[in-house]
Backbone as JSON, one array per atom type, in Angstrom:
{
  "sequence": "MIHVFQGSSSHPIRAESGTVATGYAIGEFAIDAPEGVTYPGSPLVLLTHAHCDHICGIAVHNLPYACSGFTAKAITEVRESATLCSHLGFQPPRRPPHQILKDGQALEGDGFSIKAIATPGHCEGAMCFYIPEHKALFSGDTVFGGGALPSVSLPTSSPKALLDSYEKLSNYEIEKIYPGHGGPFEAKGYIRALIPNLGQFI",
  "N": [[97.38, 87.72, 96.71], [99.81, 89.33, 98.61], [100.63, 92.62, 99.26], [103.3, 94.76, 100.02], [103.69, 97.81, 101.72], [105.87, 100.18, 102.35], [106.14, 102.59, 104.8], [106.78, 106.17, 104.74], [108.43, 109.21, 105.7], [108.23, 112.74, 106.0], [109.19, 114.01, 108.09], [112.17, 114.67, 109.63], [113.31, 113.41, 111.95], [111.73, 111.12, 112.41], [112.09, 109.84, 109.98], [114.85, 109.31, 109.96], [115.15, 107.7, 112.2], [113.99, 105.32, 111.6], [111.51, 104.53, 112.43], [109.14, 104.54, 111.09], [106.1, 103.04, 110.19], [105.02, 99.91, 108.64], [102.77, 99.03, 106.05], [100.2, 96.87, 104.7], [98.56, 95.35, 101.9], [95.86, 93.35, 100.86], [93.77, 92.02, 98.61], [90.56, 93.31, 99.14], [91.22, 94.45, 101.52], [93.33, 96.2, 103.91], [96.19, 96.34, 106.03], [96.69, 98.28, 108.74], [97.46, 101.85, 108.56], [99.89, 103.49, 107.76], [102.05, 106.42, 107.97], [102.72, 108.12, 104.97], [101.87, 106.14, 103.25], [99.92, 105.22, 100.5], [97.17, 103.54, 99.62], [95.92, 101.59, 96.87], [92.69, 102.25, 95.53], [89.98, 102.02, 97.88], [90.44, 100.47, 100.45], [89.2, 98.41, 103.17], [90.57, 99.17, 106.15], [92.3, 97.3, 108.45], [93.02, 97.74, 111.68], [95.84, 97.24, 113.71], [96.46, 98.29, 116.2], [96.16, 101.28, 118.28], [98.21, 103.16, 118.05], [99.84, 106.15, 116.95], [101.55, 106.01, 114.66], [100.52, 103.98, 113.17], [97.97, 104.59, 112.4], [97.58, 107.07, 111.19], [97.13, 107.47, 108.47], [94.46, 106.98, 108.07], [92.88, 109.29, 108.53], [94.1, 111.05, 106.72], [93.6, 109.95, 104.18], [90.94, 109.43, 104.3], [89.86, 106.83, 104.88], [87.89, 103.83, 105.3], [87.71, 101.94, 108.34], [88.42, 99.13, 110.52], [88.49, 97.73, 113.8], [89.52, 96.72, 117.15], [87.33, 97.1, 120.02], [88.51, 98.6, 122.11], [90.58, 99.93, 120.74], [89.06, 101.49, 118.99], [87.8, 103.21, 120.8], [90.03, 104.51, 121.86], [90.88, 105.93, 119.62], [88.69, 107.6, 118.95], [87.79, 108.83, 121.3], [89.73, 109.3, 123.31], [91.45, 111.91, 124.55], [94.18, 112.32, 124.98], [95.4, 110.69, 123.09], [94.78, 111.93, 120.64], [96.05, 114.37, 121.07], [98.73, 113.58, 121.27], [99.14, 112.53, 118.68], [98.82, 114.88, 117.16], [100.92, 116.4, 118.18], [103.08, 114.98, 117.21], [102.89, 115.58, 114.6], [100.96, 114.3, 113.16], [97.73, 113.82, 111.68], [95.07, 113.2, 113.62], [92.69, 110.56, 113.34], [89.19, 110.93, 113.74], [86.81, 109.84, 113.2], [84.3, 107.31, 113.76], [84.8, 103.7, 113.73], [84.24, 101.61, 110.82], [83.57, 99.09, 111.48], [83.47, 97.14, 114.47], [85.74, 94.86, 115.71], [85.75, 91.52, 116.91], [87.45, 89.15, 119.04], [88.61, 86.36, 117.31], [86.91, 86.71, 115.19], [86.01, 86.34, 111.76], [86.79, 87.69, 108.59], [85.66, 87.79, 105.32], [87.33, 87.49, 102.29], [88.1, 87.71, 98.75], [88.45, 84.65, 97.92], [89.93, 84.09, 100.16], [90.27, 84.24, 103.77], [90.33, 86.38, 106.65], [91.34, 86.26, 109.92], [90.63, 87.8, 112.96], [92.62, 88.28, 115.78], [92.78, 88.73, 119.15], [95.4, 90.26, 120.78], [96.65, 91.43, 123.25], [99.2, 93.23, 125.08], [101.65, 94.58, 124.05], [100.11, 96.81, 123.86], [96.89, 97.62, 125.21], [93.99, 96.28, 123.61], [95.21, 95.53, 121.26], [95.5, 93.79, 118.13], [96.18, 90.93, 116.08], [96.25, 89.74, 112.69], [95.25, 86.95, 110.87], [95.8, 84.9, 108.07], [94.68, 82.0, 107.05], [94.87, 80.59, 104.62], [97.28, 81.41, 103.55], [98.95, 80.93, 105.6], [99.82, 83.11, 107.05], [100.7, 85.79, 109.2], [99.75, 88.95, 110.26], [101.26, 91.09, 112.26], [101.37, 93.59, 113.51], [102.6, 95.57, 116.14], [103.05, 93.52, 117.85], [104.65, 91.26, 117.34], [107.97, 91.19, 116.32], [110.68, 90.95, 113.91], [113.93, 89.26, 113.99], [114.22, 88.43, 116.61], [113.55, 90.45, 118.33], [111.77, 92.04, 120.99], [108.61, 93.61, 121.59], [107.95, 96.91, 122.96], [107.01, 96.99, 126.35], [106.47, 98.9, 128.17], [104.69, 100.92, 128.08], [101.71, 102.96, 128.78], [99.36, 101.2, 128.69], [100.53, 98.75, 128.46], [101.47, 95.28, 129.03], [103.52, 92.84, 130.24], [102.78, 90.23, 131.03], [100.33, 89.86, 129.7], [101.29, 89.97, 127.08], [102.88, 87.68, 127.01], [100.88, 85.75, 127.3], [99.57, 86.23, 124.89], [101.52, 85.44, 123.05], [101.64, 82.73, 123.63], [99.11, 82.02, 122.78], [99.23, 82.68, 120.01], [101.16, 80.9, 119.18], [99.86, 78.56, 118.77], [98.84, 78.64, 116.27], [99.28, 77.81, 112.81], [101.84, 79.2, 111.46], [103.72, 80.5, 108.92], [104.81, 82.72, 107.79], [105.52, 86.01, 108.82], [104.23, 89.26, 108.89], [105.31, 92.09, 109.99], [104.63, 95.13, 111.95], [106.64, 96.96, 111.68], [109.41, 97.1, 109.56], [110.25, 94.45, 107.2], [108.5, 91.5, 105.84], [109.04, 88.15, 107.14], [110.3, 84.76, 107.25], [108.77, 82.4, 109.41], [108.3, 79.98, 110.76], [107.65, 78.3, 113.7], [108.68, 80.43, 115.08], [107.44, 82.25, 116.94], [106.93, 80.68, 119.22], [109.55, 80.22, 119.99], [110.23, 82.68, 121.02], [109.06, 82.85, 123.48], [110.48, 81.89, 125.88], [112.37, 83.99, 126.13], [110.77, 86.23, 126.65], [109.55, 85.37, 128.97], [111.36, 85.74, 131.07], [111.02, 88.33, 131.84], [108.72, 88.47, 133.24]],
  "CA": [[98.71, 88.31, 96.71], [100.02, 90.31, 99.67], [101.49, 93.72, 98.82], [103.95, 95.46, 101.13], [103.79, 99.26, 101.53], [106.76, 100.75, 103.37], [105.83, 103.98, 105.09], [107.85, 107.15, 104.6], [108.15, 110.39, 106.51], [108.89, 114.0, 105.68], [109.72, 114.47, 109.36], [113.53, 114.12, 109.62], [113.6, 112.53, 113.09], [111.08, 109.83, 112.18], [112.71, 109.22, 108.81], [116.18, 108.83, 110.31], [115.12, 106.69, 113.26], [113.46, 104.07, 111.08], [110.32, 104.15, 113.19], [107.95, 104.59, 110.25], [105.47, 101.72, 110.15], [104.81, 99.22, 107.37], [101.39, 98.65, 105.79], [100.04, 95.75, 103.77], [97.27, 95.27, 101.22], [95.5, 92.06, 100.28], [92.39, 92.1, 98.14], [89.82, 94.51, 99.53], [91.63, 94.83, 102.87], [94.69, 96.66, 104.18], [96.56, 96.24, 107.43], [97.23, 99.54, 109.23], [97.5, 102.98, 107.63], [101.05, 104.27, 108.19], [102.43, 107.66, 107.33], [103.37, 108.01, 103.67], [101.34, 105.02, 102.46], [98.67, 105.43, 99.78], [96.7, 102.27, 99.08], [95.03, 101.7, 95.7], [91.28, 102.11, 95.86], [89.58, 102.41, 99.24], [90.29, 99.21, 101.18], [88.86, 98.44, 104.59], [91.83, 99.07, 106.88], [92.22, 96.58, 109.71], [94.05, 98.35, 112.53], [96.4, 96.35, 114.72], [96.37, 98.99, 117.48], [95.81, 102.69, 118.12], [99.34, 104.08, 118.08], [99.76, 107.13, 115.87], [102.27, 105.66, 113.44], [99.78, 102.94, 112.45], [96.6, 105.0, 112.1], [97.46, 108.44, 110.7], [96.63, 107.49, 107.1], [93.0, 106.91, 108.07], [92.35, 110.64, 108.36], [94.68, 111.68, 105.53], [92.98, 109.41, 102.96], [89.51, 109.21, 104.56], [89.64, 105.4, 104.65], [87.1, 103.09, 106.28], [88.59, 101.07, 109.12], [87.84, 98.22, 111.51], [89.45, 97.53, 114.88], [88.93, 96.29, 118.42], [86.56, 98.13, 120.72], [89.42, 99.47, 122.84], [91.26, 100.78, 119.77], [88.08, 102.47, 118.52], [87.62, 104.21, 121.86], [91.27, 105.3, 121.94], [90.94, 106.81, 118.46], [87.6, 108.57, 118.87], [87.42, 109.46, 122.56], [90.82, 109.61, 124.23], [92.04, 113.19, 124.18], [95.64, 112.21, 124.98], [95.81, 110.08, 121.83], [94.72, 112.96, 119.61], [97.09, 115.36, 121.37], [100.03, 112.99, 120.9], [99.21, 112.49, 117.22], [99.02, 116.24, 116.68], [102.27, 116.81, 118.59], [104.03, 114.31, 116.32], [102.67, 116.03, 113.23], [99.96, 113.45, 112.51], [96.34, 114.23, 111.78], [94.39, 112.07, 114.25], [91.34, 110.25, 112.86], [88.18, 111.06, 114.79], [85.59, 109.13, 112.79], [84.15, 105.96, 114.32], [85.15, 102.64, 112.77], [83.22, 100.97, 109.99], [83.21, 97.83, 112.14], [84.21, 96.73, 115.66], [86.13, 93.46, 115.54], [85.82, 90.67, 118.1], [88.45, 88.1, 119.0], [88.19, 85.18, 116.57], [86.01, 87.05, 114.08], [86.57, 86.13, 110.42], [86.34, 88.56, 107.51], [85.8, 87.03, 104.08], [87.82, 88.17, 101.1], [87.91, 86.98, 97.5], [89.3, 83.46, 97.91], [90.69, 83.96, 101.41], [89.63, 84.82, 104.94], [91.23, 86.99, 107.62], [90.86, 86.07, 111.28], [91.11, 88.77, 113.95], [93.07, 87.62, 117.0], [93.12, 89.68, 120.2], [96.76, 89.99, 121.27], [97.14, 92.52, 124.11], [100.56, 93.08, 125.61], [102.3, 95.84, 123.68], [99.12, 97.77, 124.34], [95.54, 97.06, 125.3], [93.22, 96.37, 122.38], [95.99, 95.12, 120.08], [95.05, 92.62, 117.38], [96.9, 90.42, 114.92], [95.34, 89.23, 111.67], [95.79, 85.69, 110.36], [95.21, 84.38, 106.84], [95.03, 80.57, 107.05], [95.23, 80.13, 103.27], [98.68, 81.77, 103.32], [99.7, 80.7, 106.86], [100.46, 84.41, 107.23], [100.25, 86.58, 110.34], [100.05, 90.38, 110.29], [101.44, 91.14, 113.71], [101.46, 94.92, 114.1], [103.77, 95.7, 117.02], [103.06, 92.4, 118.8], [105.79, 90.4, 117.02], [108.96, 91.75, 115.4], [111.71, 90.02, 113.46], [115.25, 89.33, 114.61], [114.19, 88.12, 118.03], [113.25, 91.65, 119.12], [110.49, 92.06, 121.7], [108.0, 94.94, 121.58], [107.94, 97.64, 124.22], [105.92, 96.7, 127.3], [106.59, 99.93, 129.21], [103.73, 101.97, 127.76], [100.64, 103.01, 129.78], [98.47, 100.03, 128.73], [101.32, 97.54, 128.19], [101.49, 94.24, 130.06], [104.35, 91.69, 129.87], [102.03, 88.99, 131.23], [99.38, 89.75, 128.59], [102.05, 89.66, 125.87], [103.24, 86.27, 127.1], [99.66, 84.99, 126.98], [99.31, 86.39, 123.45], [102.48, 84.59, 122.34], [101.18, 81.34, 123.8], [97.93, 81.89, 121.92], [99.64, 82.7, 118.61], [101.99, 79.73, 118.87], [98.97, 77.46, 118.4], [98.49, 78.8, 114.86], [100.29, 77.39, 111.84], [102.33, 80.45, 110.88], [104.97, 80.33, 108.18], [105.38, 84.03, 107.45], [105.01, 87.11, 109.63], [104.29, 90.6, 108.31], [105.28, 92.93, 111.19], [104.25, 96.54, 111.8], [107.86, 97.71, 111.32], [110.31, 96.19, 108.86], [109.64, 93.63, 106.17], [108.07, 90.16, 106.22], [110.1, 87.16, 107.34], [109.89, 83.38, 107.47], [108.51, 82.4, 110.85], [107.83, 78.69, 111.29], [108.14, 78.06, 115.05], [109.36, 81.63, 115.57], [106.81, 82.84, 118.12], [107.18, 79.82, 120.38], [110.94, 80.41, 120.4], [110.34, 83.95, 121.74], [108.42, 82.76, 124.79], [111.45, 81.9, 127.0], [112.98, 85.32, 126.26], [109.81, 87.11, 127.29], [109.24, 84.85, 130.29], [112.28, 86.24, 132.09], [110.61, 89.66, 132.26], [107.45, 88.37, 133.98]],
  "C": [[98.78, 89.4, 97.79], [101.02, 91.35, 99.18], [102.01, 94.48, 100.03], [104.07, 96.94, 100.78], [104.65, 99.82, 102.67], [106.42, 102.21, 103.56], [107.04, 104.88, 104.87], [107.45, 108.38, 105.39], [108.91, 111.6, 106.0], [109.51, 114.6, 106.93], [111.11, 113.86, 109.55], [113.83, 113.16, 110.76], [112.99, 111.16, 112.86], [111.72, 109.1, 111.01], [114.05, 108.59, 109.16], [116.14, 107.69, 111.32], [114.58, 105.35, 112.79], [112.21, 103.6, 111.8], [109.05, 104.16, 112.35], [107.41, 103.17, 110.06], [105.34, 101.19, 108.72], [103.34, 98.85, 107.24], [101.34, 97.54, 104.75], [98.66, 95.81, 103.15], [97.07, 93.87, 100.67], [94.03, 92.12, 99.9], [91.74, 93.41, 98.54], [90.16, 95.01, 100.92], [93.04, 95.42, 102.86], [94.93, 96.49, 105.67], [97.3, 97.51, 107.83], [97.31, 100.6, 108.13], [98.64, 103.91, 108.03], [101.23, 105.56, 107.41], [103.11, 107.38, 105.99], [102.88, 106.89, 102.79], [100.02, 105.43, 101.81], [98.27, 104.11, 99.15], [95.88, 102.51, 97.82], [93.59, 101.49, 96.12], [90.99, 102.62, 97.26], [89.36, 101.16, 100.06], [89.78, 99.44, 102.6], [90.15, 98.19, 105.36], [91.6, 98.39, 108.22], [93.37, 97.08, 110.58], [94.52, 97.37, 113.59], [96.36, 96.97, 116.11], [96.28, 100.48, 117.21], [96.99, 103.64, 118.1], [99.43, 104.89, 116.79], [100.39, 106.68, 114.56], [101.56, 104.59, 112.62], [98.41, 103.4, 111.96], [96.48, 106.32, 111.36], [96.92, 108.51, 109.27], [95.12, 107.4, 106.99], [92.4, 108.28, 107.8], [92.83, 111.27, 107.06], [93.93, 111.25, 104.27], [91.51, 109.09, 103.13], [89.11, 107.76, 104.3], [88.71, 104.8, 105.7], [88.03, 102.17, 107.06], [87.79, 100.21, 110.09], [88.91, 97.92, 112.55], [88.75, 96.99, 116.12], [88.18, 97.44, 119.08], [87.46, 99.1, 121.47], [90.13, 100.43, 121.89], [90.31, 101.86, 119.24], [87.89, 103.58, 119.54], [88.85, 105.11, 121.96], [91.34, 106.31, 120.8], [89.91, 107.93, 118.55], [87.34, 109.35, 120.15], [88.58, 109.93, 123.43], [91.56, 110.87, 123.77], [93.57, 113.11, 124.08], [96.15, 111.63, 123.66], [95.83, 111.12, 120.71], [95.81, 114.01, 119.81], [98.46, 114.85, 120.96], [100.19, 112.95, 119.39], [99.52, 113.87, 116.66], [100.43, 116.73, 116.99], [103.33, 116.21, 117.67], [103.84, 114.69, 114.86], [101.7, 115.19, 112.46], [98.58, 114.07, 112.65], [95.56, 113.06, 112.39], [93.02, 111.82, 113.64], [90.35, 110.37, 114.0], [86.89, 110.34, 114.43], [85.5, 107.78, 113.48], [84.48, 104.91, 113.28], [83.96, 102.17, 111.97], [82.7, 99.72, 110.69], [84.08, 97.64, 113.38], [84.48, 95.23, 115.54], [86.23, 92.74, 116.88], [86.92, 89.63, 117.93], [87.9, 86.86, 118.3], [87.29, 85.45, 115.39], [86.72, 86.88, 112.74], [85.96, 87.13, 109.45], [86.64, 87.83, 106.21], [86.26, 87.92, 102.94], [87.52, 87.33, 99.87], [88.9, 85.81, 97.45], [90.16, 83.29, 99.15], [89.86, 84.54, 102.56], [90.7, 85.4, 105.86], [90.6, 86.84, 109.0], [91.48, 87.11, 112.2], [91.44, 88.03, 115.24], [93.46, 88.69, 118.01], [94.47, 89.31, 120.8], [97.26, 91.17, 122.11], [98.54, 92.21, 124.62], [101.36, 94.33, 125.33], [101.39, 97.0, 124.06], [97.77, 97.07, 124.41], [94.82, 97.25, 123.97], [93.95, 95.94, 121.13], [95.4, 93.86, 119.45], [96.09, 92.24, 116.34], [95.86, 89.89, 113.94], [95.99, 88.06, 110.95], [95.04, 85.25, 109.11], [95.6, 82.91, 106.73], [95.46, 80.05, 105.69], [96.7, 80.4, 102.95], [99.58, 81.41, 104.5], [100.48, 81.96, 107.22], [99.84, 85.15, 108.41], [100.7, 88.02, 110.16], [100.07, 90.77, 111.76], [101.46, 92.53, 114.32], [102.73, 95.05, 114.92], [103.81, 94.59, 118.07], [104.27, 91.5, 118.59], [106.68, 91.11, 116.0], [109.93, 90.67, 114.97], [113.0, 90.15, 114.25], [115.28, 89.05, 116.09], [113.86, 89.29, 118.92], [111.88, 91.52, 119.78], [109.92, 93.47, 121.66], [108.11, 95.61, 122.95], [106.75, 97.21, 125.07], [106.0, 97.68, 128.46], [105.64, 101.1, 128.97], [102.55, 101.91, 128.73], [99.72, 101.79, 129.83], [99.2, 98.74, 128.38], [101.22, 96.56, 129.35], [102.37, 93.08, 129.59], [103.6, 90.37, 129.98], [101.03, 88.79, 130.09], [100.1, 89.41, 127.29], [102.46, 88.19, 125.86], [102.04, 85.39, 126.75], [99.34, 85.07, 125.49], [100.27, 85.53, 122.63], [102.1, 83.12, 122.44], [100.01, 81.06, 122.86], [98.34, 81.79, 120.44], [100.45, 81.47, 118.22], [101.17, 78.5, 118.52], [98.52, 77.54, 116.94], [99.64, 78.31, 113.98], [100.73, 78.62, 111.05], [103.67, 80.2, 110.2], [105.61, 81.65, 107.79], [104.71, 85.09, 108.3], [105.26, 88.43, 108.91], [104.17, 91.59, 109.47], [104.91, 94.38, 110.89], [105.42, 97.45, 111.5], [108.83, 96.73, 110.69], [109.54, 95.33, 107.88], [109.25, 92.25, 106.67], [109.24, 89.19, 106.34], [109.51, 85.78, 107.56], [109.8, 83.14, 108.98], [108.0, 81.07, 111.4], [108.47, 78.44, 112.66], [108.73, 79.28, 115.73], [108.77, 82.15, 116.88], [107.05, 81.98, 119.35], [108.61, 79.99, 120.89], [111.14, 81.71, 121.17], [109.88, 83.83, 123.19], [109.42, 82.71, 125.94], [112.1, 83.26, 127.22], [112.06, 86.28, 126.98], [109.55, 86.68, 128.73], [110.13, 85.39, 131.38], [111.92, 87.64, 132.57], [109.32, 89.65, 133.09], [107.73, 88.26, 135.48]]
}
């Protein structure tokens, strides 16, 4: 069973703008650690990327986490990341990850598996997580609902890398997407339909 945890913010600008991220829990795992989310127990948090709104709960709740090598470096070594988190009122996590995840690596849960998929584009080091038993994709900020495309104007963004990531994801049998902002949505054939829209920006 996949549980949705909508983040919340005491910061009026973030609360009003609707930019607070969404987190998810399934078995002994969670996807991202947004502001205002408290997971039951102490799940291993799989981080989709290193942006502050997806990682601040790691430090607040002292949770173990796993992520790509680039994301780990951004969290533990990049001074600008910590400064930005602090400026936005977040407590930046500085602990190293419990595990570094590789592209294609599978993590075994109780009756299901989660596959880590490298999906750079919105930012370097981004990952999506796929559960084949549910045909479910946890997309972070790589895929949004409503036909919206993620920002590709950030320092490590790349429209070409995002296009490649969409091509890669379209080879998976995905029936439901759980994005990093907003709620889950039905998504059969959805990612492939986004490719022409993104292609015009390349």
